[in-house]
N, C-alpha and C positions, 0 to 999 in steps of 0.2 A: 504493500500500499504506499509506504513512505517513498520508496524508489520511484513509483509511478508519479507521485506528486512532485518530486524533485525534477523528473524529466519534463513534466508538463509545465512547471513554473520556471524552468531555466532553459531547457533545450528547444522547446517548440518555437516556431516562427513568431507566435504572439507574445513570447517571453523574451526573445532576442538575445539569449546568452549574456544577460547582464550580470553585474558583479554581485558580490556577497550581500551587501546591505539591501540592494534593490530586490534581490530574490527573497531575502528574509522578510522584508516588509510586506511583500505580496503574500507570502505564505502565512505569516503570523496573523494577518488580518482575517484569515479564513480557517486556519487549523492550529492545533497545538499538540505537542508531544514532548516528553522530557528530553532534555539535551538537544532541542530543536536547532538552535543557532550553531552548535558545534557540528551537527550533522550537515547542515546547509553549507557551512564554511568548507568542510572537507569535500563535499560534492563539487562545489564551484572551483575550488583550487585543483581538483583532480580532473577537471574537464579538458580533454585534449584539444578540442576545437578552440576553446578560449586561449589555451597556451599557444596555439599555432597562429591565431589571427589577431590577437590583442597585443598592443605595445605595452611593454613593462615600463611603468612611469617612475619606478624607483631607479636610483643610480645603479649602473652595472656592478655586479659582484667583483670582489677582488681588490684588495688594497695595493697601492703602488709598491713595486719592488725595484728601487732604482739600481742601475748598474753601478757597481763600485768603480769610481773614477781611477784610471791608471795613474801610475806615478811617473811616467815618462812618455815622451812622444813616440809614436809608431808602436806602442804596446797594444793599443786597441783602436781599430778603424772601422768605420761603417761604410758599406757600399750599397748603392741603390740606383735604380733607373727612375728618371722623371719622364713622364710621358704616357702615351703619345701626345705631342704638342703639334701645333700647325706645321706642316712640312715647309722647310726653308727652301730657298732657291738652290741650295747646295744638296737638297735631297735628305736633310737630317730631320728626324722626327722624335728623337730621344736625347736626353742628357744623362750621362753617367757621372755619378757623384761619389767621391770618396772623402770622408771626413775623419780627421784625427780626433779622438775623444778627449784628449787632454788639452791640446793647443787650440782645438776647433778649426785648425787649418783645413782648407777645402781644395780638392783637386777635381777638375771637371773636364769633360770632353763631349762634344756634340757627336751623335751617331745616327746612322740611318736605320738601325734595327736594335732589338734588344735580345740578341741571341747569346748563348753561352760562350761562343767563340769570341764575340765582341767584348764581353765582360772579361774573359780571360786575358785577351790581348791588352786591354786597358790596364788590368792589374799588373801585368808584367812590364809593359812599356812606359806607362805613365806614373805608376806608383813604385814598383820594385826597383826598376833601373834608374829612377831619378831620385828616390828617397831612401831606398833599402827595404828589406822585407819586414812587414808588420808582424808582430807576434800573434795577434788575434784579429780576425775579420768577422764582423757581424753583418749578416744580410737577412732579408726575409726568405721565405721558402718558395720564391718564384722559380719556375722551371729553369731559367737561365743560370741561377745560382746553385741549383740542386743537380744539375746534369753531371755526367761522368767526366766531361771535358774540364769543367770548372773545378770540380772536386779534385781531379788529378793534378792540375796546376797548383792549386793551394797546398795539397799534400806534398808534392814534389819540392815546393819551396819552403816547406816546414811551417806553414801557416795553420794555426788552429782555427778552423771555420766554425763559427757559432751561428745558429739560425734562430730567428724570431718568428712567432706565429704571423701569418700573412695579414690578418685584419686587426692587428694590435700594434699600431705604429709607435705607441709609447715605448716599446722595447728598443726601437732604433730612433729615439727621440732627437738626438743631436743631428743626425742626417736629415730627418724629416723637417726640423725647424730651419735648417739651412736651405733646404729645397724651397720652402715657402718664401724665404727672404730673396733667394736667387730669382725666382719667377717674378716676384713683385718688382725687383730692380730692373730686370730685362724689359718688363712690360712698359716701363716708362720711356723707353728709347725706340722700340720697334716701329716699323712703318705700318700703314693702315692694313696691309695684307698680312702682317706678322711674318713675312717671308725672310726677314734678315735677322732673326733673333740670334742665330749662331754667330753672327759677326760681333755681337755684343757680349756673348757668353764669357770670353776671357777677361773682358774689362769688368764685368759685374763680379766675377770671381776674385779678381785683384782687389776691387773696391772692398769686398767683404773681408778678405784676408788682411788688409791694411787698416781696418777700422777697429777701434777698441770695443771689445765685447763686454757687455754689462756683467756677465757672470765672472769672466776672467779678470776684468779690470785692466786688460792689456790687449794688444793686437795679436791675432793668431800668428802673423808673420814674425813678430818679435819673439814669441815663445818657440817657434820652429827654428829660426835662424840665429837667435841670440843678439839681434841688433834692431834698431829702429828702422822701419821702412822709409825709403826716400821716394817721395812722390815726384812725378814729372814737373810739377809747378812749384816745388819747394825752393826757397832761396838757399844758395850754397852755404854750408856751415864749415866751421874750421875743421881741419884734419887733425885727428887724435894721433899723437906720436908715441910710439912704444919703443922701448929700448931693444926688444928682441921678440922673435916669434913666440918664445916661451911665455913672455909677459902677456901677450894677447891671448894665448891658450888659457893661462891661469885665470885671467880676468873673465874670459868667456865661460869657463867651467863654473866659477863662483856665481856669475849672473844666472846661468841656466839652472843651477841647483836652487837658488833663491826663487827664481821665477816659477819653476815647476812646483815647488812646495807651496807657493802662494796660490797658483792656479788650482792645485788639488784642493786646498782649503776652501777657496771661493766656490768651486764646483760643488763640494760637499755641503756647504752652507745653503746654496741655492737648491740643491736636491732636497734638503730637509724642509725648507720652506714650501716647495712645490708638493712634497709628499703630504704635509699637513693639510694643504688646501685640497688636494686630490682625494685624500682619504675621508674628508668630512662627509658624513651621511652614507658612507659605503660600509658594507659588511664583507668579511671573508666568507666564501662559500665553504660549508662543512665538507670535509673530504668525501668524494664520491667513491663508491665501492665498485669493483669490477662486476659487470653484468647489469648495472643500473641503467635505466632508460632515460634519455634526455632528448630535448629538441635543441637545435642550433639557430641562432639569430641570423636572418638574412642580412648580408652586409651591402649588397648592391641595391639599396632600397629605391633609388631614383629610377632604376630600370624595371621595377616591379609594377604590374598593373594595380589599379586602385584597390581591387578587392582580393589581391593575392595574400596568402598567409605571410605573416611577418617572421615566422619560425618554420623550419623544415626538419624532417626526420620521419620516425624516431631513430636515434642512434643508441648503440649499447656501449657503455664505458669499457675500454680495454684495460687501460692502466693510467696512473698519474705520472706526469713528466715534470718533475720539480714541484714547486709549491702552487703555481698558478696555471699550469697547462695540463691538458688531458689528451690522450689518444682515444678516439671513438670510432665505431664502425656502424655504418648504416645497416639496419636489420634486414632490408630488402635486397639491395644490390651489392652489399659488402664493401662499399666505398669507405676508405679510412681517411680520417682527418685528424690533424693535431690542432687543438683549439685552446684559446685563452678562456678562463672561467667567465669573463664578462659576456661571452656569447652563449653560455649554457643556461637553459631553462629546464629544471628538473620535472620529470613526469612522476607525479606521486602514485 
């Protein structure tokens, strides 16, 4: 009897799959039984249709877990493709970006595609051969970075390749923030057809690298090279005279040690501030058990039709990956995904 009432006053077209309070108010005006609200709440929260089609109005689960800032340059770098953007006159549609996580120094290149071969060539020619081998490289799980070609190059060069979940850009936040700054900067110079953006790419990158970053309180260029950048329109300054090469080396080492320590401290302080803001109103998701059923949040929302479900699945939890990520498997087609907890909606 109770199950039929719940179906009628929640599931039927005249009831509209509305929320807990609306369903409870409709039923309590007409019926009563002990523990009624608890039963209605459990029924509504267990409704798979509601879980698939309704947006979760609360903040996504999972408190921020900042990446520990490195203590030196080239210890941790982030690599990412920006695009596709409007095709340039030179046939370029993407921007490859590599950002150092301590100095915030950025290396960029315009490309015509986003293949693994292009990413691997950029890593070797523009990063390794010009700056040396980074110890760790953080990327998303795009096919260009997960391919055998790219993995082989990284492994052969002794790079520890770390991957972040595709739809959780906070994991690769340094690169993502630079990408936004870069696009905004280039946008102020391009022609009406936006076909000359790659002409301005090196200038925008230079402008960023030679500008003081609020987090570091110094320029990325200065932390990377150990000296102030000289801009094309600067007035000539006096030449510093040193008695020997060793004097210059000792001075450079002292400066870089102090600069790296200061940068690390400033990054750590900024991370703590951002974490407090990010975590406000959020809860950690209780650990999921293998075999538990969940839905995943649709991320390409702008491409969804108006009445499409906001969540898809169901998926079965395979295992936990670290504190905030899970490997899940679709129960119908066997498709496996690695996802951040912010995309997970539990099926009770």
